[in-house]
Each structure stands twice: as C-alpha cells, then as structure tokens.
N, C-alpha and C positions, 0 to 999 in steps of 0.2 A: 504493499499499499504506499509505502514512505517514497519507493521508487517511483509510482505513479505520480504522486503529488510533484516529484522534483521536475519530472518530465512535463507534467500540467504548467509548472512555473515557469520552465524554460521557453515553452511554447507562447506562454503570453508575453514574455519578456520579447521575444523575438517580434511576435506580432506588433506590439507596441512601438518597438524600435522602426518596424516597416511603415507603421503608420505616420510616425513623425518623420521618417525620411521621406515618403509620398507628399506630404504636406510641405515640407521645406523645398522640395522640389518644385511643386505646383505653385507654391507663392513666388519664387525667383522667376518662374516662366510667366505669371501674372503681372511682374514689375513690383511686387510687394516687398521683395528682399532686394535692398540697396547695397550694391558695392561701394565701400568706402573709397578705395583707391587699391594701389598695388601693394600687397602686403608681402614685408621683409623682415628677415630676421635682423636682430640689431648688429650682429657682427658682419653684416654683409652691405652696410650703409652707413655713410656719416656726414654730416654737415657742419663745419665750423665757420663762420662768418664774423668778418670786421668790416669795417669801412675803410676805405683809402683815405691816408691821412691829409688833410689839407684841401679837401675838394668834396662837393655835394653832388658831383655828375657821375660818378662810378661808386659801386661797391665790391670790395674785394672778398672774395669768398676764399677764406685760407686755405681749407682742405675740404676735399668732396671725396668721397669714397660711394661710388655709384655702382649698383648690381649690373647695370645694362646701360647702355647709350641714353643719357638724360637731359633734361631742361633745368637750368637754374632760372628760376623765375622771381623777379622781385616786385613785390606788392606796397601800395600804402598799407598801412595797419589800421582798420576802421573798427570801432566797437567792438575789439576783440576778434574780428574776422579779417581775411584778407580783403582787400580793397581792391581798386584798380591796379592793374599792371604796368608798372613803369619802367621794366627792364628784364631782359631776356638773353640767354646766352645758352648754348649747347655744348655738353662734356661728352667724352667718349667713356665706355665702360671702364672702371679701374678707378686708381686714384690719380686726382688733379689737385693741384697747389696753385695758390695765388691767381684763381681766376677772376679776373676782372668783368664785371658786368656794367655797361653803358646805362646808364639812366635817361630817360626821355619821359616827356609827359609833363603834367604841372602838378609840383608839390613843392612845401616849404622845407626849410632845413630843421624845423621844429616838429616835424611830423615822425612817428615811427614807421620803421619799414618792416616788411616780414619777408624772408628769402625762404623759397620754398624748393624743393627737388622733385621734379615731375619724370616719370619714364618717357622714352621716345618710343612708343609701341605702334604708332601708326604709321603714315608716310615718313619714311626717315628724313630727317633735317626738315622736316615742317611741323610746327607746334600746332596742336591739334587738340586744345583743350578748351571748354566755354563752360561756365558754372550752370549756364541755362540749360545745357545739354550734358550734365554730367554723366549720365548713363551711357551716353552714345559716344563720348570723348575717349578715344583710345590713350592719351597722354595724360592718365591721371596722376596725383601726387603719390609717393610713396607713403606708407604707415607703417610704424615701428610699435608694437605693444598696443595696438588700438589708437596711437596718436600721429597726428601729421607730422613728417620729417620737416622742420622747420626751425630758423632762427629770426628770433625778434630783435631788431636793432634799436634801441632807443635813441632818442636826438641827441642826449649829452655824449654817447659814446661815438657819434660821428664828427 
C-alpha cells in the first residue's frame, strides 16, 4: 500500500509540473511573459564607467567585458530610469578598455547619465532597440542577477 501511495504522489507531482510548464509556455506565446533582456552570468560581463576628465562631450568606459558583440549606450538618467539616448558606440566580444563614447543631443552638465550595455543580436553593426518595441527589439540590454547591467554617472563625477 505504501508503494502505491508513493507512486500516486509521484504521478500527481509530475502532472502538476506538466500543468505549470504548459501554462508558462502558453503565457509566453500569448505575450504575457515578458523577457527583460539578455540574461548573463556575472563572471561573463562587466561595465566600469567614468567620464573623460575636462570635457562633457564624451564618456570614457574604463572597462567592458562583453559576452558578445555589444553596444555601449549612454542615456540621460530621468526619474530612476534611462531617459533619451545621447551617445552610442559598438564594442567587440571580449574585454575592451578606455572606450570613448561621443555624446550628442541636448543635456546639461548637471544631469546624471546612465551607461548601459546592450547585445548586438540583430543586424550586426546596426543598433536595433526601442523601448516602445522592447519585445521585438533584438539588441536588448544585458541583465545580471535580475538587474540591468549599467553604471550611473553622477554630475559631480564628471
């Protein structure tokens, strides 16, 4: 009898797992499950950014460890979120040091900036990311441990 109870418990557990799996796949197919970005392990990616001394027209990213060909994107930092994009440059897979990102667009020297690393997964060497079309954008940002890989640059650091 105990053997029968154990078998029944295993069958029920397997059925429950199957139902959860089917529900997850169905939710993703219907668009209910939203992928945040490109999930990577902490040891495969890094971003260390400071600004170029003496100028507000460039940001220098001291070190990048990119798991694939990637984009370094500089945004204005607005209300805790990435604001308008004001600079972008591409880096190859692997380690890069002292990467200079030219800034354009309107911003003031007292505004914080946010540096974000995005994958180059669409057409190579063409930045294809738009917040309005996040799900369909191939060049999503990298995420480590549930957090977007980014570096906030405070105005006094520039």
